[in-house]
N, C-alpha and C positions, 0 to 999 in steps of 0.2 A: 644314382645310376647315370652313366654317360648317355647323352642324347644328342641328336642332330635336329631335333624338332622341339616345339613347345613342351612344357612340363607334363602335359596330359597324354603325350604321344609315346610310342614304343621306345624302349631303352635298348642300347647296344649290348651285345654279350660281353662278358669280361674279356679284356684284351690288354696286352702290353704295348703292342705296336699295330697300327692300322693305317692303311693307305686308301684314300678315297679318290676315285677317278670318275670321269664322265660328267654329265651335265647336272651337277648337284645344285640345289638352290643356294643363292649367295649367302643366306643367313645361317647355313649349316655350321660353319666354323664358330660363329658367335654363340649359337645354341650350345655347342659342345663345351665351349669355355665357361658358359654360365651354369652348366650342369655339374661342375665339380662340387665335391662335398662342401657344406657350409664351413667357412673359415679357411678353406684351402685356396691356393693360388693357381692361376693358369697363365701361361706365356703364349702369346700369339705373335709369330714373326711372318710378316707378309712382304712380298716382293714389290708391291706398289700401293701406296696409301690412297692415291686418287682413284685408282681402279677399284679398290675394295669399297670405298665410300660410294662411288658412282653406282656400282652394282647393287648395293644395299638400297640406295635411294630409288633406283629404277624398279627393283623387285617389290618393295613395299610389303614386308612381312607384317601381317595384321597383329600378331602377338607382340612383336617388338614395338609397334606403334602404340598399342594400348597398355602394355605391361612394363615397358622399360622404365617408367617413372615410379613404379611402386617401390615400397621400402625393401622388400626381399630382393628384388632384381637390382636395385641400386647398390645394395650391399654386395651382391655377387659381382656386379660390374666393377666395383672398387678393388676387387681381388684379381682382376685381369690386367696384365701388363702387355701392351702392344708396341712392337718395334717394326720399323720399315727399312731394313737394310737395302740400299739401292742396287747393289751388285753382289755376285757370288762371293767376291773377296770380302766385302763388308759383312756378309752373313757369317763367313768362317771366323772372322775376327770377333764378332759378337758372341757366337757360340763358344769360342775359346775363352772369352773374358768373363762369362757369367760365373759368379761366386755367391756364396751365402755368408752371413756374418759368422757362422759356425765353422766355416772351412778352415782347416789347419794349414793349408798351403801358404807358404810365406810370400807368394806373389802379391805385389801391391794391388789393392782393390780399386777398381774404377767405380765411382759413385753411381754412374748411370747403369752399370752392369752388375751392381751389388744387390742381391735379393734379400729381403728380410726373412724369408723362409723358403724351404724347398718346395717348388711348384708340384702340384699334383698332376699337371698336364702340360705338355709342350706341343704346340700346333705350328707346323710350317704350312704356309699358304702360297700356292701357285709358284712352285720352283721353276716350272717350264717357262715362265715369263722371262726368266733370266737368259734363256737360250733361244727364244723365238722372237722375230723370224730368223730362221737359220740362214747363215751367211757362209759362203765357201771360204771367206778370208778369216773366219773365226777359228781360234785354236781349241775350242771346246770339244771334248770327247765324252763318251758315256761315263768315263771315270769322273769327269767334272761334276756331273749330276750326282753320282753315287758318293762322291766326297762330301757333299752337303748332307746327305742322309747319314753317312758315317759320323760326321761331327755331331749331328743331333742325337744319335744313339749313344755316342760317347758322353755327351753332356748328361743325358738321362742316367747313365750308369755312374758318372762321377758324383752327381748330386744326390743319388739315392743309395745311402749305405745299406748293407744287408739287413740291418736291424729295422729299417723303415720300409714302408710300402713303396715299391718302385714307381718312379714317375712314368706315366703313360705318354706315348708319343704317337701323334696322328699327323699325317700329311694329306692335305687336300690339293689336288692338282687336276683341274678340269681338262687340261690340254696334254696330259701325259700320253694319251693314245696317239697324238699327232707328232710327238717329239721323236725325232730320229737324229742320232749323232754318230760320227765315226768312232770306231773302236780305238784307232791310233791316229796320231797327228801326222800330217804330211811332212816329211823332212824338208827343211828349207834349203839344205845344201846336200850334195851327193855324199853318201855314206863312205865311199871310197874314192881315192884319187883317180881321176880319169873316167869316173862313172858319170854318165849323163843323167841329169835329173829328168824324170818322166813327167808327163803332163797329166797322168791319171790322178784323180782325187779319190780318197778313201770312200767306199760306199757307206752311206749312213745306215745304221741299224736301229731297231726299235729299242727305246730306253725302258719302256714299261716291262718288257719280258724279264729284264735283269733286275729292275727296281723291286718288282713284286717279291723277289726272293729274300729281301731284307725285312719283310713284315710278316707278322703272325696272321693278320687278317687283310683281305682285299675286298673293298666295297666298290661296286660299280653302279652308278646312277644311270637311268634311262628316262628321259622326259620326252614324251611324244608331243606332236604338234597340238595346238589347242583345238577343241571341238566346240562349236556353237550349240547352245541349248535353246529350247523353245522360248525362254524369257530373254534371249539375246546375249546372255553372259557366255563367256568362253572358259571352258574347263580343260585343264591339262592333266592327262593321265601319267602317273609316274611309277617307277619301279626301282627298288634298291635290292641288289643281290649281294649278300655277304658270304664270302668263301673263306674258310679257314685253311691255310696252307697245309698241304699234306693229307687233307681229308677228301673223302669222296664227294663229288658234286651233288650227290643225292642228299647230302646233309646240309647243303647250302640253305641259308636263311633268306627268304624272299619277302619283301614288304611291298604292298601296293596301296596307293592312295591317289587322291586328286587334289590339285591346286585350284581353289575356287576364288575368283575375285569377288570381294565384298566391299561395300561402302560402310565401313564399320566404325570409323573414328573421325572426329571433327578436325584433327590435326592433319589428316590425310587429304590432299587435294584431289587425288584420283582414287582408283580402286585399290584396296589392299588385298594381299593374298592370304587366304586361310587354308589350312590343311584339313581335308575330309577323308576319314578312314572307313 
């Protein structure tokens, strides 16, 4: 079962496509990749290698610190392929290049983009980082973001024949609610002879509103400020709301838990974060 938490914690409902927004814990994409069925592969494509590593180090997930070296976890980790395309164009090229050995397409295979089997899960991580901070001189539009989503959906469809279990697609984007892009690009030259170019720039619009429509499920994380307990430790209250597109909000799935700092492992210099349900 798909999870964004350690193995003993709640499982996600069945899904084909899922978008996660808000202040999710940095280890959530890792837990999801490790939760694929035994022997299945997962693909994780992140916009920034150093940012991902730094966030994991600063967060200190207690389960990853204590269990990442065990046999079962090491086996699952070996089935996760991680790529770090530095720009949207690199991501498009990579998504277009992925093939499996069984693919009948005569296109020459790139060894780095050739997969030994069809992945069970595709995860895109922090697409908004490609477009933030927003710059008036950038040519990016809402379609620039949606193009990346479409390429990922197309890859999942291409690699998953009807006879096989479809590859699931998950997008983690903590800054999606902050991302606003124009609908259209500003013309660089007048459209008609004699027309003066205006100084108005296109008004940026929310990307999240449109992006949600491409996914079956939308998950929203909310992590409150830390609260100090009597023993001096600081606990953070968290909520995840899962909404299935087209359904009534009364049927939303809501999870609540706490992130508790613990000194639980000798390899951890500081406090590690454990999940309390």
